[in-house]
N, C-alpha and C positions, 0 to 999 in steps of 0.2 A: 504494499500499499504506500501511497505517496501523499505528501501534503502540498497543496497548491495554495499560495497566498498572494495577496495583493496589498499594496500600500498606496493610497492616494492622499496627497497633501497639497494644501494651497495656502498662500500667505497674502495678506494685505501689507503694504509698506514693506516689501521684502528687502532684506539685506542680501544682495546678490552673492557676495563672497561667502557669507555664512550659510546661505542656502546651498550653494555648490559644495561646500564642505560637508554639509549634512547628507546630501545625495551621494557624494563620493564615499562617505563612511558607510552608508547602507550598501553600496555596490561592493565595497571591500569586505563587508560581512556576509556576502553570498547572494545578494539580491541582484536582479538584472534590471537595468534601466530600460523602461518601456516607452515613456513619453515624458513631457515636461514635468508632470507632477505625479507620475505613476511608476511603481516598481513591482516586479513579480519575483516570486520565489517558488521553486519546485524541488522538493527533496523528500527523502524517506524519513528524515528526522526533523525535529523542531528547533534545532540549535540556532539556525539563522533567524528564526522568528523571535526567539528569546533575546538574541543579540540585538536585533532591530528594535525591540521594545526598550532595551536599555539605552541604545543610541538615541532613540526618539525622546525618552525621558530626560536625558542629559542635554539634548541640543535643540529640541523643537522650539523653544522660546527664543533662541539666539538668532534665528533666521528671519525674524520679523513678527508681525501680528498674525498668529495662526487663525485662519478663517475656516479651514476644513481639514479633517484628518479622518481617514477610514482605513482600518486594517481588517482584512477578512482572511480566514484560514479555512480551507475545505479539505477534509480527508477523502481521498479518492481511492476506491478499492477496485476490485475486478469489474469489468464491464458487465452490465446487466440491463435488462429491459426496463423501460419506464413503467410505472403502475398503469394498469388497464391497457397495455399495449395490444393485447388480443382483441379487446372490445373496440378499440379505436384505431384500427389499421389504416384507415383512410382519413385520419384527422387532418393532415396537411392539405390535401386537395379540397376537402370539404370546407375548411376554414378560409382557404384562398378564394372560394367562390362567394363568400359573404361580402356584402357591400361595405365599402369604407365609409366611416362617418364623415360628413361634410356639412358645410354651412347650408347647402341647398336642402338638406333633410329638414332643417328647422322650418323652412318656408312651406314645404309640401306637406309636412306631417305635424304642423304646429297645433292643430286642433286636437289630434289624438294624443300628442305629448302633453298638452295642457291638461287634458282630462286625467292622464296618468300621474303627472307630477305637480299639478297645480299651475299657478300662473307662471308663464315663461318670463325670463328677464328680458328687458328691452335694452337693446344696444343703441348707444347714441354716438 
């Protein structure tokens, strides 16, 4: 089994030098740089996740005003079927035939929606 993890972080009033130092410390701890504010980790153990938590605890306030931080870890085991795979073998083609919601639906179905949900909001 393997652990797949992501870190997303964002700053207001970022200190570019300190932010780059934080990102590089995370990369040096085993994380892969994915995007401007995203890193990924894929390993059979959690050592890199624990180290990243320590790095973040020590340095996340030095890079600026933290506006967003998300860390997710998912244990991934052997491949298996999704629940109800037998009952919903044609789920994708059926759902792709469904109409997309659009503003035009509000005009043509306004009376039925109003009766279901009460008064519709008026856009100005």
